[in-house]
C-alpha positions in Angstrom: 9.1 36.9 -20.9 11.7 37.1 -18.2 14.0 34.1 -17.8 13.8 32.0 -14.7 17.0 32.7 -12.7 16.3 30.1 -10.0 16.9 30.7 -6.4 18.7 33.9 -5.5 19.8 33.1 -2.0 20.9 30.0 -0.1 17.9 30.3 2.2 15.6 30.0 -0.9 17.1 26.6 -1.6 16.7 25.4 2.0 13.1 26.6 2.3 12.2 25.0 -1.1 13.5 21.6 -0.1 10.7 19.2 0.7 11.4 16.5 3.3 9.8 13.2 2.4 10.2 10.6 5.2 10.6 7.0 3.9 8.5 4.3 5.5 10.1 2.9 8.7 9.2 -0.7 8.0 8.9 -2.7 4.8 5.3 -3.6 5.5 4.5 0.1 5.5 5.9 0.5 2.0 3.9 -2.6 0.9 0.7 -1.1 2.4 1.3 2.2 0.6 1.7 0.3 -2.7 -1.6 -1.6 -2.1 -3.4 1.6 -1.3 -2.2 3.2 -4.5 -2.7 0.2 -6.8 -6.1 -0.9 -5.5 -7.6 2.6 -4.9 -8.4 1.9 -1.3 -10.7 4.6 0.2 -9.5 6.6 3.1 -11.7 4.8 5.6 -10.1 1.5 4.9 -6.4 2.6 4.7 -5.7 1.7 8.4 -7.0 -1.8 7.7 -4.5 -2.2 4.9 -1.6 -1.2 7.2 -2.9 -3.7 9.9 -3.1 -6.5 7.4 0.4 -5.8 6.1 1.8 -5.6 9.6 0.2 -8.9 10.8 0.8 -11.1 7.8 3.8 -12.2 5.9 4.8 -10.4 2.7 4.3 -13.6 0.7 0.6 -13.8 1.7 0.1 -10.2 0.9 1.9 -10.3 -2.4 -0.1 -13.4 -3.4 -3.4 -11.6 -2.6 -2.3 -8.6 -4.6 -1.4 -10.7 -7.6 -4.7 -12.7 -7.4 -6.7 -9.5 -7.1 -5.1 -8.0 -10.1 -5.7 -11.2 -12.1 -9.2 -12.2 -11.0 -11.0 -8.9 -10.2 -11.4 -7.1 -13.5 -14.5 -5.1 -12.5 -15.8 -3.6 -9.3 -13.9 -2.5 -6.3 -10.5 -4.4 -6.2 -9.8 -3.5 -2.6 -12.9 -5.4 -1.4 -11.7 -8.5 -3.3 -8.2 -8.1 -1.8 -9.6 -8.1 1.7 -11.7 -11.2 0.9 -8.6 -13.0 -0.3 -6.7 -12.0 2.8 -9.5 -13.2 5.1 -9.7 -16.6 3.3 -5.9 -17.1 3.5 -5.9 -16.3 7.3 -8.8 -18.6 8.0 -7.1 -21.4 6.0 -3.9 -20.9 7.9 -5.7 -21.1 11.3 -7.9 -24.2 10.7 -6.2 -27.6 10.8 -6.4 -29.7 7.6 -9.4 -32.0 7.4 -8.8 -35.7 6.6 
């Protein structure tokens, strides 16, 4: 078996380098984390980005934690969206009393 000698030319190193662009905003990184952890399907990924952009990170993080704790079976991403919807509607409506 021949030993791997690695790249032979400088151009091999340059061509092999993969450029990975980091997210431009913190909410994008949070959205990618949610998509990965909750196995969000491709058709709903834009919704995750929109929710993360329009809401505070505290609301999003609370919804993620509650989803992980409370939703043991089924599709976790649906439960996450339900929690976000409830937190948004609670924020908009004035307190009763």
